[in-house]
Steps between C-alpha positions, in 0.01 A plus 500: 500500500186681619510612863261303717577647840233737630642833615309607813472868590336496841729451800309197626516332160872573469552346844304189400698456182829542689390239757440252218842574349668462840317170559622377162852612584494308828353182354726497194791535745376216721377238252592632156289630214367162386433392858262791553147556372273804491274373780801473734608852409149628573496325837841639596387850396177467699272550199275283286618338179248718317670811637834375368352456153363852523860625492686226313413279205693205641793393715750609238376859523576484871844356418587800282405741780700293750798518265466878472492525881808280527688705240417824684628351826820381334565820307450747787809413712719485190363834382574648843861382477533652154357832621748503791806477273723805491809608310762364490339155496687269737451161334709334772223569751194522273525158336523296826198694633299426186593132524406486870162666439423272207578192711272629778222560250530148359487355851200710607305420187636157415164323466321756284822549302514131413131490411510801270831423329391142434213639290718728286592226254137404432313830533589779257345775714696393808822480301434841343458663841830356624677623186341844548633503857851420374472777242378750759781416742768505232396836359442665837845395624653606168347850516602541864861397436523728198369792706763424764778515245572128466667448164610199303406293201201268497352635824152360434651162423707506819191582706290227341783247526542589869130450565522154347800402713334627820174321417682176422701512822191574710320201348799280577534636853133497599345217299767253387752482787740245351687342794834502315491877430662753734246779462709743702781460248258524208348814647845663510552398136172663398584822684852518355386416147237774498722759665770432240241518223412858590840625610746337258320461169 
């Protein structure tokens, strides 16, 4: 797909573009993607609709930039945790911390998270960016663990499997909240399952 987003070079133009992206981020969080139009984004950003179209072809172009901003915000704290790992890796303490941080992230960004993930099944570009994020996280964690001397079969698969379990639990905990589920007990199960995965197999 041909790129349609103008790439500004001057500081003022970069600031204007970023204001439009931030306005889109806020509105998509508040009322969803389909509940927002370009005129509302322009108003929130404090610019004219014409200015918006000077940087973006349409609302979907803004969506892709909002998604990239979201992914950067999600990836940074995880990347920091990966960088902070040292040998020997203490999975007993690392995994609960990762789970806690992922829960916090889902709570902080619950609205934009729901908006963006709801589009993944119908928008190939959105889905591709989420898959690329999973790939980036999996491979970065894999390389870090290898460098720290973590051994074992199917390490990439264990990492990817763990990410899926953590993501699923966070969705249950933050979004679903079934009244018959003891989430404290389930949280302990998730921690123990993942610790065992990396220490026993």
